[in-house]
KEVEX-743091 format. One line per 5 residues: number of its first residue (from 1); their letters; for each residue x, y, z of C-alpha. Coordinates in Angstrom, 1 decimal. Example, Ala and Ser with C-alpha at 12.3 -4.5 7.8 and 13.67 -1.06 7.14 Angstrom:
# KEVEX-743091
1	as	12.3,-4.5,7.8 | 13.7,-1.1,7.1 .
END
This chain:
# KEVEX-743091
1	mltql	108.1,54.1,106.1 | 105.4,52.5,104.0 | 102.8,53.0,106.7 | 103.7,56.7,107.0 | 103.6,57.1,103.2 .
6	nttwf	100.2,55.5,103.1 | 98.9,57.7,105.9 | 100.1,61.0,104.5 | 99.5,60.3,100.8 | 97.3,57.4,99.9 .
11	snprs	94.9,56.7,102.8 | 92.0,58.6,101.1 | 92.7,58.6,97.4 | 89.2,59.1,95.8 | 88.2,62.0,98.0 .
16	dilsg	91.7,63.6,97.8 | 91.6,63.5,94.0 | 88.1,64.9,93.7 | 88.7,67.6,96.3 | 92.0,68.5,94.5 .
21	itval	90.2,69.0,91.2 | 87.6,71.2,93.0 | 90.3,73.3,94.5 | 92.1,73.7,91.2 | 89.0,75.2,89.6 .
26	alipe	88.5,77.5,92.6 | 92.2,78.6,92.4 | 92.0,80.1,88.9 | 89.8,83.2,89.4 | 91.6,83.9,92.7 .
31	aiafs	95.0,83.7,91.1 | 94.0,85.9,88.3 | 92.4,88.5,90.6 | 95.5,88.6,92.9 | 97.8,89.0,89.8 .
36	iiagv	95.7,92.0,88.8 | 96.0,93.5,92.3 | 99.8,93.1,92.2 | 99.9,94.6,88.7 | 101.3,91.6,86.9 .
41	dpmvg	100.2,89.3,84.1 | 97.5,86.7,85.2 | 99.9,83.9,84.3 | 102.3,85.0,87.1 | 99.6,84.2,89.6 .
46	lyasf	98.6,81.0,88.0 | 102.2,79.8,87.8 | 102.7,80.7,91.4 | 99.6,78.7,92.4 | 100.8,75.7,90.5 .
51	cmavv	104.4,75.8,91.9 | 103.3,76.5,95.5 | 100.7,73.7,95.6 | 103.0,71.1,94.1 | 106.1,71.9,96.2 .
56	isftg	104.2,72.4,99.4 | 102.5,69.0,99.0 | 106.0,67.5,99.6 | 107.6,70.0,101.9 | 104.7,71.4,104.0 .
61	grpgm	103.9,70.4,107.6 | 100.1,70.4,107.3 | 98.7,67.7,104.9 | 95.7,68.9,102.9 | 96.5,72.6,103.2 .
66	isaat	96.6,74.6,99.9 | 99.2,77.2,99.3 | 99.1,79.6,96.3 | 99.1,83.2,95.3 | 97.1,85.2,97.9 .
71	gamal	95.6,88.7,98.3 | 97.6,89.5,101.5 | 100.9,88.9,99.7 | 99.8,90.6,96.5 | 99.1,93.8,98.3 .
76	lmvtl	102.7,93.9,99.5 | 104.0,93.6,95.9 | 102.2,96.6,94.3 | 104.9,99.2,94.9 | 107.8,96.9,94.0 .
81	vkdhg	106.3,96.0,90.7 | 105.3,99.5,89.9 | 108.7,101.1,90.7 | 111.1,98.3,89.7 | 109.3,95.8,87.4 .
86	leylf	108.6,92.1,87.3 | 112.2,90.8,87.5 | 112.6,92.4,90.9 | 109.4,90.7,92.0 | 110.9,87.3,91.0 .
91	aatvl	114.1,88.1,92.9 | 112.1,89.2,96.0 | 110.1,86.0,95.9 | 113.2,83.9,95.9 | 114.7,86.0,98.8 .
96	tgilq	111.3,85.6,100.6 | 111.7,81.8,100.4 | 115.3,81.9,101.7 | 114.3,84.0,104.7 | 111.4,81.7,105.5 .
101	vilgl	113.7,78.6,105.3 | 116.1,80.4,107.8 | 113.2,81.3,110.1 | 111.9,77.7,109.9 | 115.4,76.4,110.9 .
106	lrlgk	115.2,78.9,113.8 | 111.9,77.1,114.8 | 109.8,80.2,114.5 | 106.8,78.0,114.0 | 106.5,77.7,117.8 .
111	lvrfv	105.4,81.3,118.0 | 101.9,80.5,116.8 | 101.1,79.1,120.2 | 101.3,82.7,121.5 | 98.3,83.8,119.4 .
116	pqsvm	95.4,84.0,121.8 | 92.1,82.3,121.0 | 90.3,85.6,120.8 | 92.7,86.8,118.1 | 92.4,83.4,116.2 .
121	tgfvn	88.6,83.8,116.2 | 88.9,87.4,115.0 | 91.3,86.2,112.2 | 88.9,83.5,111.1 | 85.8,85.8,111.1 .
126	alail	87.7,88.7,109.4 | 88.9,86.3,106.7 | 85.3,85.0,106.2 | 84.1,88.6,105.8 | 86.9,89.4,103.3 .
131	ifaaq	86.1,86.3,101.2 | 82.5,87.3,101.1 | 83.2,90.9,100.3 | 85.6,89.9,97.5 | 82.6,88.2,95.7 .
136	lphfi	80.4,91.3,95.8 | 82.1,93.1,92.8 | 81.2,90.2,90.6 | 77.5,91.2,91.0 | 78.0,94.8,89.8 .
141	gqkwv	76.3,95.4,86.5 | 74.9,91.9,86.4 | 71.4,90.9,85.6 | 69.1,88.6,87.7 | 70.6,85.6,86.0 .
146	myalv	73.8,86.0,88.0 | 71.8,86.0,91.3 | 69.8,83.0,90.2 | 72.9,81.0,89.2 | 74.7,81.8,92.5 .
151	altll	71.6,80.8,94.4 | 71.4,77.5,92.4 | 75.1,76.9,93.1 | 74.5,77.3,96.9 | 71.4,75.0,96.7 .
156	iiyvl	73.4,72.3,95.0 | 76.3,72.6,97.5 | 74.0,72.2,100.5 | 71.4,69.8,99.2 | 73.4,67.3,97.1 .
161	prftk	75.3,65.8,100.2 | 71.9,64.6,101.5 | 71.5,62.3,98.5 | 75.1,61.4,97.6 | 78.7,62.1,98.6 .
166	iipsa	80.3,60.3,95.7 | 81.4,63.7,94.3 | 82.2,66.8,96.3 | 79.1,69.1,96.1 | 81.2,72.1,95.2 .
171	laail	82.7,70.3,92.2 | 79.2,69.1,91.2 | 77.9,72.7,91.4 | 80.7,74.1,89.2 | 80.1,71.3,86.6 .
176	iisai	76.3,71.7,86.6 | 76.2,75.5,86.4 | 78.9,75.4,83.7 | 76.8,72.9,81.7 | 73.7,75.1,82.0 .
181	tigfg	75.3,78.3,80.9 | 77.3,76.8,78.1 | 74.5,74.6,76.9 | 71.9,77.4,76.8 | 74.4,80.0,75.6 .
186	mdvrt	73.8,82.3,78.5 | 75.4,85.7,78.4 | 77.1,85.7,81.8 | 80.5,86.8,83.2 | 83.1,84.0,82.9 .
191	vgdmg	86.6,83.3,84.1 | 87.8,84.4,80.6 | 86.5,87.9,81.4 | 88.9,88.2,84.3 | 92.1,87.5,82.2 .
196	qitst	93.4,85.4,79.4 | 94.9,82.0,80.1 | 97.9,81.2,78.0 | 98.6,77.5,77.4 | 102.3,77.6,78.1 .
201	lplfh	104.5,75.7,80.6 | 106.3,77.7,83.4 | 110.0,77.6,82.5 | 113.0,78.0,84.7 | 114.1,81.6,84.7 .
206	lpmip	116.8,83.4,86.6 | 115.7,86.9,87.6 | 117.3,89.4,85.3 | 118.6,91.9,87.9 | 122.0,93.3,88.8 .
211	lnfdt	123.6,91.2,91.6 | 124.8,93.9,93.9 | 124.0,95.6,97.2 | 121.7,98.2,95.7 | 119.5,95.4,94.4 .
216	laiif	119.5,93.7,97.8 | 118.6,97.1,99.4 | 115.6,97.3,97.1 | 114.1,93.8,97.5 | 115.0,93.0,101.1 .
221	pyais	112.4,95.2,102.8 | 109.7,93.6,100.5 | 111.1,90.1,101.1 | 111.1,90.4,104.9 | 107.5,91.7,104.9 .
226	lalvg	106.4,88.9,102.5 | 108.2,86.3,104.6 | 106.6,87.4,107.9 | 103.1,87.8,106.4 | 103.3,84.5,104.6 .
231	ilesl	104.4,82.7,107.7 | 101.7,84.3,109.9 | 98.9,83.5,107.4 | 100.2,79.9,106.8 | 100.6,79.1,110.5 .
236	ltati	97.2,80.4,111.4 | 95.6,78.5,108.5 | 97.4,75.4,109.6 | 96.1,75.8,113.2 | 92.5,76.3,111.9 .
241	lddmt	92.8,73.1,109.8 | 94.2,71.3,112.8 | 91.0,72.1,114.7 | 88.8,71.2,111.7 | 90.3,67.8,111.2 .
246	dtpsn	91.4,67.0,114.7 | 94.9,66.2,113.5 | 98.3,67.9,114.4 | 100.7,69.6,112.0 | 104.4,70.4,112.1 .
251	knrev	104.5,74.2,112.2 | 108.3,74.5,111.9 | 108.3,72.2,108.9 | 105.5,74.3,107.4 | 107.6,77.4,107.7 .
256	rgqgl	110.5,75.7,105.9 | 108.1,74.2,103.3 | 106.6,77.6,102.5 | 110.2,78.9,102.0 | 111.2,76.1,99.6 .
261	anivt	107.9,76.6,97.7 | 108.6,80.3,97.3 | 112.1,79.7,96.1 | 110.9,77.4,93.4 | 108.1,79.8,92.5 .
266	gffgg	110.5,82.7,92.1 | 112.6,80.7,89.6 | 109.6,79.6,87.6 | 108.0,83.0,86.9 | 105.6,83.2,89.9 .
271	magca	104.9,85.6,92.6 | 105.3,84.9,96.4 | 102.5,83.0,98.0 | 101.4,81.3,101.2 | 98.6,79.2,102.6 .
276	migqs	95.0,80.0,101.4 | 92.4,79.5,104.1 | 89.5,79.7,101.5 | 90.8,77.0,99.2 | 92.1,75.0,102.2 .
281	vinvk	88.6,74.9,103.7 | 87.2,73.9,100.3 | 89.7,71.0,100.2 | 88.8,69.8,103.7 | 85.1,70.2,103.3 .
286	sggrt	85.3,68.3,100.0 | 87.0,65.4,101.7 | 90.7,66.2,101.1 | 92.9,65.1,104.0 | 96.3,64.0,102.7 .
291	rlstl	99.2,65.5,100.7 | 97.7,63.9,97.6 | 94.9,66.4,97.5 | 97.3,69.3,97.5 | 99.4,67.7,94.8 .
296	vagif	96.4,67.0,92.6 | 95.2,70.6,93.0 | 98.6,71.8,91.6 | 98.9,69.3,88.8 | 95.2,69.6,87.7 .
301	llfli	95.6,73.4,87.7 | 98.5,73.1,85.3 | 96.4,70.6,83.2 | 93.6,73.2,83.1 | 96.1,75.9,81.9 .
306	lvlgk	97.8,73.7,79.3 | 95.0,71.6,77.9 | 91.6,73.0,79.0 | 92.4,76.7,79.0 | 89.7,77.7,76.6 .
311	vveqi	87.2,75.5,78.4 | 88.1,77.0,81.8 | 87.6,80.5,80.4 | 83.9,79.6,79.8 | 83.3,78.6,83.4 .
316	pmaal	80.7,81.1,84.8 | 81.9,83.2,87.6 | 78.5,82.7,89.3 | 79.5,79.1,90.1 | 82.8,80.1,91.6 .
321	vgvmi	81.3,83.0,93.4 | 78.8,80.6,94.9 | 81.5,78.2,96.1 | 83.5,81.1,97.7 | 80.3,82.3,99.5 .
326	mvsig	79.9,78.8,100.8 | 83.5,79.0,102.0 | 82.9,82.3,103.8 | 79.7,80.9,105.5 | 81.6,77.8,106.6 .
331	tfdwk	84.6,79.7,107.7 | 82.9,82.2,110.0 | 82.6,81.2,113.6 | 78.9,81.8,114.1 | 79.1,80.7,117.8 .
336	sipgl	81.4,83.6,118.5 | 78.6,86.1,118.1 | 76.4,84.9,121.0 | 79.7,84.0,122.8 | 80.6,87.7,123.0 .
341	irvpl	78.3,88.1,126.0 | 79.7,85.1,127.7 | 83.5,85.6,127.3 | 85.4,88.2,129.4 | 84.9,91.8,128.1 .
346	sdaii	88.6,92.0,127.2 | 88.5,88.9,124.9 | 85.4,90.3,123.2 | 87.1,93.6,122.6 | 90.3,91.9,121.3 .
351	mivtv	88.2,89.9,118.8 | 86.3,92.9,117.6 | 89.5,95.0,117.2 | 91.1,92.2,115.2 | 88.2,91.8,112.9 .
356	sivvv	87.8,95.6,112.4 | 91.4,96.2,111.5 | 91.6,93.3,109.1 | 88.3,94.4,107.4 | 89.3,98.1,107.1 .
361	thdls	92.9,97.5,106.0 | 92.3,94.2,104.1 | 95.6,93.2,105.7 | 95.4,90.1,107.9 | 98.8,90.6,109.4 .
366	kgvfa	97.9,94.1,110.8 | 94.8,92.8,112.4 | 96.6,89.8,114.0 | 99.6,91.9,115.2 | 97.2,94.5,116.7 .
371	gvlls	95.2,91.7,118.4 | 98.3,90.0,119.8 | 99.6,93.4,121.0 | 96.3,94.3,122.7 | 96.2,90.8,124.3 .
376	avvfa	99.7,91.4,125.7 | 98.7,94.7,127.2 | 95.6,93.1,128.8 | 97.6,90.3,130.1 | 100.2,92.6,131.6 .
381	ykmsk	97.4,94.6,133.2 | 95.8,91.6,134.8 | 99.2,90.3,135.9 | 100.1,93.6,137.5 | 97.6,93.1,140.3 .
386	irvtr	99.4,91.9,143.5 | 97.9,91.6,147.0 | 99.8,91.6,150.3 | 97.9,90.7,153.4 | 99.3,91.2,157.0 .
391	tfqgn	98.5,89.0,160.0 | 99.9,88.8,163.5 | 100.9,86.0,165.9 | 102.5,87.2,169.0 | 105.4,89.5,168.1 .
396	tatyq	105.6,88.2,164.6 | 104.0,89.8,161.5 | 103.4,87.6,158.5 | 103.0,89.1,155.0 | 101.2,86.8,152.6 .
401	vrgqm	102.0,87.8,149.0 | 99.5,86.8,146.3 | 100.2,87.5,142.6 | 103.1,87.9,140.2 | 106.3,89.7,141.1 .
406	ffgtt	107.7,91.5,138.0 | 108.5,95.1,136.9 | 104.8,96.0,136.8 | 104.1,95.1,140.4 | 107.2,96.1,142.3 .
411	thfge	106.1,99.6,143.3 | 102.8,98.4,144.8 | 104.6,95.5,146.5 | 107.0,97.9,148.3 | 104.2,100.2,149.5 .
416	qfiyt	102.4,97.4,151.4 | 105.0,97.1,154.3 | 104.8,99.1,157.5 | 108.5,99.5,158.2 | 108.8,101.8,161.3 .
421	ddsdr	105.9,100.5,163.4 | 106.2,96.9,162.4 | 106.9,93.9,164.6 | 110.5,92.9,165.5 | 110.1,89.6,163.6 .
426	iiidf	108.8,89.6,160.0 | 107.9,86.7,157.8 | 107.3,87.2,154.0 | 105.4,84.3,152.5 | 105.7,83.8,148.7 .
431	sqshi	103.9,80.4,148.6 | 101.2,82.0,146.4 | 103.5,84.2,144.3 | 106.3,83.9,141.8 | 109.2,86.2,141.1 .
436	wdssg	109.7,86.6,137.4 | 112.5,89.1,136.8 | 115.3,91.0,138.3 | 113.0,93.9,139.1 | 110.9,91.7,141.3 .
441	aaalt	114.1,90.4,143.1 | 115.4,93.9,143.5 | 112.1,95.0,145.0 | 112.4,92.3,147.6 | 116.0,93.3,148.3 .
446	kvltk	114.9,96.9,149.0 | 112.3,95.7,151.5 | 114.8,93.4,153.3 | 117.4,96.3,153.4 | 114.9,98.7,155.0 .
451	yhqmn	114.0,96.2,157.7 | 117.7,95.3,158.2 | 118.5,99.0,158.8 | 115.8,99.0,161.6 | 117.4,95.9,163.2 .
456	krvsi	114.3,93.8,162.5 | 114.6,90.0,161.7 | 113.1,89.0,158.3 | 112.5,85.5,157.0 | 111.4,84.6,153.4 .
461	tglna	109.3,81.5,153.0 | 107.4,79.7,150.3 | 109.7,80.6,147.3 | 109.4,78.1,144.5 | 112.7,76.8,142.9 .
466	dsrhl	112.8,79.3,140.1 | 112.1,82.3,142.3 | 114.7,81.1,144.9 | 117.3,80.7,142.2 | 116.7,84.2,140.9 .
471	verig	116.8,86.0,144.2 | 119.9,84.1,145.3 | 121.7,85.1,142.0 | 121.5,88.7,143.0 | 122.7,88.1,146.5 .
476	vtagg	119.6,87.5,148.6 | 119.6,84.5,150.9 | 116.1,83.3,150.0 | 115.3,81.3,153.1 | 117.4,83.1,155.7 .
481	th	117.0,85.8,158.2 | 118.3,89.3,157.6 .
END
């Protein structure tokens, strides 16, 4: 118990605390921006980020991962807020959490293993592009000072680690750039220009909505969309962090944890959220590894809101933009570009399609769903190739079946036999094949029936245990003669 507690919470305290502080600073402009997208007060996004980070630090399945208000979730809320108001958003957030807990109990987290590597790479690259593109509007109408400060931020981030790693370079960059702009009184865009931070605690609040079927009919479609998108983005982010840190995570626990976090968030005036790959990458690259880093991010965010709100409003956006550009550069899988000519053409197309759809729609879920669907089609096409070769030995013809027997290959399988002019004794060898479904078993039955009508003896050999069980269930004697 104590060993596990130390491993998941206190094995890396200094780095976790500093990385959590860095993440908290990076969360503020993102939370405000996503609140604006959803059409709600900036404090709704800030409260959501605080609640999500604190709760998920205890309930999540991936230590060091950051959950908060996100753009993908905010886009799904726009119509609900516009048509029905903020209280319905709170109710939808609670229902989103309930649905996620249920899906977690159903062990939906296992489904992430069915996301192909090409889709995962496309997801990562698309997200990096979106993070970078989201920083570009901050340059509109700005003078050369903005560009210079962003360049200085990136210089600090990449050069400082060569001299010292006592403090995360991203945090050092934010502090140094803030000191320069405040000290010299520079006229630059700040966090305060994005939205006002109110120094008030989030309070428990029951959504003020009618408790009836009509209300459920309104919020349920939004809740199910939010739940699925939140799970998808969280599981993919967890998988990416697994690879970055060479440590495993509990995906089903993560799904349940996201649900519990959203339930709490909805009751404390926040909007639905999920894992944030940008801030999670900042946390990992700044040295954050345990649940303590996530907890510190949430608590320090609340501290910034309550105590240092006016100071935070003076932080130049140039510093935070520089940090997020660093995140986009670090997130993008640069090896995947030259890798396009080495991987199979189908994998390259799937990755490009995933990236394109995400970038065009700004919706990660649509790109991933499209990539998975295209991968399934490609897989089905590849699996639909079956070969049947015919050899002779005396008066016996042997058919060697190579490939997978399922509904997509049954027609071609049946066409490979020469029924009328065939030998009197037939052997069908399945040692290099597998029968997957009833269609495959039915196709075999048709072949056996035709030969039986011609009084020819047929033997089936080489069936593995699963294939044998399937064909025998529908009345075929797998090893016998017909």
